[in-house]
N, C-alpha and C positions, 0 to 999 in steps of 0.2 A: 507256641505261637498264639494259643487261645488268649493268654493274658495280654499280649500286645494288641491283638484284634479288639478285645473288649475295652481296653484302655483307650484306643483310638475312637471307637464308636461312642464311648462315654463322653468324650470331649466334643464330638460332632453333633450328636442327637440330643437336643435339649427339650424339644416338644414332640408330641405324638406318642405312638405306641409301637415300638419296634421289638420284635422277638427274633433272635438269631439262634439257629440250631447248628451246632458245630458238627464236624465229621464224626466225633466221638459220641454224639447224641446229647450233649449238654445244651441246656437252654439258658439264654441270657436275655434280659429285657432292658430296654433303653427308652429314655424320654419320660414325659410326665404322665403317660397313660391316657392322654386325650385322643379322641378321634378313633377311627377304625384301625384295628391291628394290621400291621404289615409283618408278615412272617417269612423269613428267608432261611433256607437250608443250604449249608455247604456239604457237598458230597465227598470231599476228600481233603486231607490236611494240607496238601500242596496248594489247593485253591485258597485256603485261608492265608497261607504265607504270601502267595502272589497278590492277594488283595491288599495286604498291609504294605508290601514293598513297592508296588507299582499299580495303584488302583486306576489311574487315568487310562491305562492301556488294558490291564488284565481284567478288570471288572466286566467290561463289555465282552471280552473274549470268553470268560468263564460262563457268562450268561448264554452266549451263542452256543457254546459246547455242552450246555446242560449240566455243568458242574456246580453252578449256583442256581437254585430253584426258588422262585417266589411262590410260596404256598398260599399266602393270603395277601390280597392286594395285587398291585402290578409293579413292574420294574420302574415305572415312573414314580409310583408312590415311594418306593425304596430310595430312589435318587433324590426325591424332594426332601425326605427326612435327613439325608446326608448333607444336603447343600444349603438348605434354607437358613440355618443358623451357623454355618461354617465360616470361619475366619482364616485368612491366610496364615496367621501366626500359630494356629492350632494344628497345622499339618505336621506330620511326623518328620523327624530329621532326615530319613532317607528320601522322603517326598520333597522336602525343601531343597536338598542337594540336587535331586534329579530335576526339579523345576528350574534351578539356576543353570544347569547344564543344557536343558532344552532351550532356554531363552538365549543362551550364548551361541547355540548352534542352529537357531531357527532359520537363518538365511539359507542353510543347505537344504531345508525341507522344501522351499519354494523357489528353486532354481528353474523357473518356468520359461525356458526358451521356447522357440517355436515347436520343436519336436516334443518336449516334455508337456507343453500345454495341450497339444492335440491328444497325446496319450492319456493324460489325466482326465480330460473331458470325456473321452471314450469310456473310461472306467465307470463313470457314473451315468452319464446322459445317454449313452447308447445301449442301455438296458432295454428289455422288451417294453414297448410303449404301453402294453396292456397293464403292466404293473402300475404305472402312473395314473392310468385311467381309474384304478381302484379307489384312489383317495383324493385326486385333484378335482377342482371345479370343472365345469363343462368346457371352459375356455383353456384349460390346462395351464393355468398360471402357477409356476413353480417358484414363487418368491413371496415375500411378506405381503399379506393383504392389509387393507386399511379399514378398520372397524370404526366407522363414523358414528355408529350407535351400538350400545351393548348387545342388542338383540339381532344384529346383522347376521344373515346367513353367510356361509363362505362365498357363495356366488356373488352376493351383494357387496361383500367386502373386497373381493378381487376386482370387481367392476369399479368400485370406488378408488382402488389403487391406481388403475389405469387413468381414471378421470383426474386424480390428483397430479400424477406425473405429467399428463398432457397440459393441465392448467399451468404448471410450473415451467413447462417448455415454451409457453407463449407462442404456440403454433399459429402461423398465418397461412392464408390460401396459397401463397407462392413458396412455402417452406419446403426445402429438401432436407429430409431427416435421416440421420444415421442411427441405427439401433445396434449397439455393440453387445452381442450376446443375446440374440433375438429369440432363443428358445423355440417353442412350437408356433410362434408367429402371432400370438394374440394381441400383444401391444402394438406391433407394427400395423396390423389390420385396423385396430382401433384408431391409431393416429391418422390413418387415411380416411376411414369411413365416418368417424365421429369428429376427430380433431380437424379434419379438412386439409391436411397436408397435401401438397402437390405430388410429392414422390417420397417413398420410404425405402431405404435400403437396410436390410437386416443382415448381420454377419454372425456366423456361428462356427464352432469347430466340431459340432455333433452331426454326423451323417444322418442319424435317425431323425433328429429334430428338423434338419434341413428339408428332408423329403416331406415330412408332415406339413411344414410351413408352406412349402411350394404348392402342395396339393390344396391347402386351404385358400391360398391366394388365387389359384386357378378356378376353384369352385366359386369364388366370389366374383370372378371376372376381373381380377385386379393384377394379373401377372405382369402387366406392363408398368404399373405404377407402384406396386409393392414387390420388390425383388429381394430374394434371399440368396446369399452367397456363402459357400464354405471358405472361410477366410480368417486369418489371424488379424487382430487389430493393427499389428505392425505393418501389414501389407496393404492396407487401405490407401487409396489415392483419391484425389478430388477435393471438393469443398462443399460444406454443408451449412445450412442455416441453423440447424438444430442437431444436437447429439444427445442421445439418451443411452444409459447403460443401467440395467437392472440385474442384480445378482451375479454379475460377472467379475467385478473388481476383486472379490474375495479370492479369485484364482490368478491374480496378477503376481502377487508377491512383492515384498518391500524392495527388493533389488531392482524391480522393473517399474516402480512408481514413477520415477522421473521420465522413463521412456513412455509410459502410458499417457501421462498428462502432456508431455511435449507433443506427442502424436495428436492428441485431441486438439491442442491449440493450433497445430498445423492444419488440421482438417476443418476447423471452425472458421467461418467467415468473420470479418472484423466486427460486424454487428450481431453475431450469432449468440445463441444461448445453449448451454449444456446442463443436463441434470444427471447426477450420479446417485444411484440408489444402491447402498451397500450395507451389509452387516458389519458391525465394528464393536470394539471395546470402548466403553464409556470411561474406564478408569486407567487408561494408558496402555502402552504396548504390552503384548503378551505372546506366548508361544502357541503354536497350533496344538489342538488336542490330539495326542498321539493315536488314539483309537480311530477317530474320524479321519486322520491323515492316512492311516493304513487301510481302512476298509471302505470308506465312503467318499471322501474328497481328497485324494492324493494331491499334494502340492498346494492345498488351500491354506490361506492364512488371513485372519481377520485384522483389518487395520484399526488403529486408533486415529482420532482426529489429529492428534499431535504428530502423527506420521504423515497423514495426507496433506495437511495444510502447507508445510514447507515445500513439498513436491509440487503442489498446485501453484504456489507463489513463484517458485523458481522457473516453472514452465511459462510464466507470463500470463497466467489466467488470474482473474479476479473473482473472489467468492462474493456472490451477491445475495445468497440466502442459504441458511442451514436449518433443517428441522430434524429432530430426534424422535423417532417412533419407538417408544420404549417397550410396551407390552403387546404390541400388535402382532409380532411374530410368535410370541408365546401362544396367543389365541389361534393364530393360523396353524401352528403345529398341533395344538390340541384338536382342532378340527380334522387335520390330516391323520393323526394317530387314531382317533375314534373311527374314522372311515376305513382306514387300513385294517384295524382289528375286526371291524364288522364283516370284512371280506377277506379275512386272513386265509381261509381255505382256498380261495381262488389264487392267492399269491403263492401258496404252497404247491398248487398244481402247476404254476409257471416255473417255479424253482424248487425249493425243498424247505424242510422245517428249520434247518440251521439258517438259511437265508431269511426266513420270516422272523426268527429271533434277532438276527442282526438288524433287520429293518425296524423292528419294534424298538430295539435299544437306541438306534439312530434317532428316531422321532422323539423318544422319551428323553434322551440326554440333551438333545437340542432344546426342547421345550424347557427343561429344568435350567439350562444355561441362561435362557432369556428371562426366566422368572427370578433367578437367584444369583446370577454371576455377572451382573452389569454388562450384559450383551444387549445390543439394540440395533436398530436400523437407522442409518443416517441418509438423508436426502440433501445433497449439496448442489446448489445451483451456481454455475460459473459463467463468466463472460470474458471477452477480451477487452471490452470497454465498460466503464462504470455506468454509462447512460444507455446501455443496451436493454435494460429492463426498466419498467415503470418505477416511479418514485416511491410508492408504498406497496406493501404486501396485499392491499385490498384487491389488486388486479387478480391475484391467484384465486381468491374466494369468488370473485365475479365470474371468472372464466370457468371455475369449477361448477357453479350453478348453471351457467350457460350450456356446458357440456351435458349436464343432467337433463336439460330440456331437449337437447338434440337426441339423446338416447331415447327419450319418451317419444319423440316425433318419429324416430326410426323404428319404434317397436322392437327394441334391441333384445330379442330373445336369444338369437344366435348371431353373434357378430359376423361370422363368416358368410352369412347368407344375405346381407343387406347391401344396398348401393350407397355410395357416398352421399352425405347430407349437406345441403347448401350451408355455407358458413354464415353465421349471424354476424352482425356488425359488432366488433369488439370495442369496449371502452377502455382506453389506456390511461 
């Protein structure tokens, strides 16, 4: 199996300096020798075989179990060497066959009916809140930040993300907003306090996030105007001027795309606006990563635009704007990974060493995917009528800067502790 392993790595690693130490103690080097050495040791021959036959699942498992040890560098450095020059055609025959099988059966992975959706959310989002506090920003934004400048801090970039989404939503003083997948409540509170919405309703399937969001709204004195409900998107009733969804659509699954967009159209008023913020594939439909599906996001599946657009059109919604945030999530994950590793001992005290290796691998493999595998974030603005949004995109930039001024006026150090800010006159 050593010969097969080294042949595969020779095709994948073109740059850098990778040293592999096999279970028999043999050393092999790959790459052009540039940069810092990454040194990886296999502790048993079965680990070598598993890596060759099913790397997408087994590499992460082997790292979690301590059967692959990164002796120099980090697991991210190793993944970066494997992926940055990799091409689909260079994958081994077993991997190509396995990939085809996974693509053909991918709909079974994301059969996210109401019961499965709630169970899948609990698997990840109902973990101890203290874990997320180790690496998220103060507002606990657990989605892609928006780095408007290269030197943005994570806090600045997450605030800019909320600002950008609110600008695209075109929130007005009488707006009633639905936040699908409201997390710990930061965006919903921003929409009320800075965006000037009349009322915001956030829905989530996470009991842990629900309690935190409700506590934050109560602390801000906004429980009447910013409400959080434990509810599936399919169960929502009423009508809304604006709908926003951030980091939730990845948990819907292709089978339910028509259901999702039809429900959004039903809930959206005729002159309403919707903004969907989702991770997706830039190069067409693909199957879920098997390791992430098993250990991190069960039932999750990233859409391609080519899958989303037909469902949006058939639902009777019109796409009025699309933006692709390409490397912003890679930078977000880099910040999260560094923060997590700096406080790794605290995470181990909450869980254990195997959990910490799992979480490190999760953050590292996702960052590598955004940097090297054509994964990005799409922000798609939709409406029921073509004239529901202004004629040009200038309105987004104008509202974005106006929101920045309101933040300054409110001295927005802690979003949950401020009062709503009077709405400035908007130029449409």
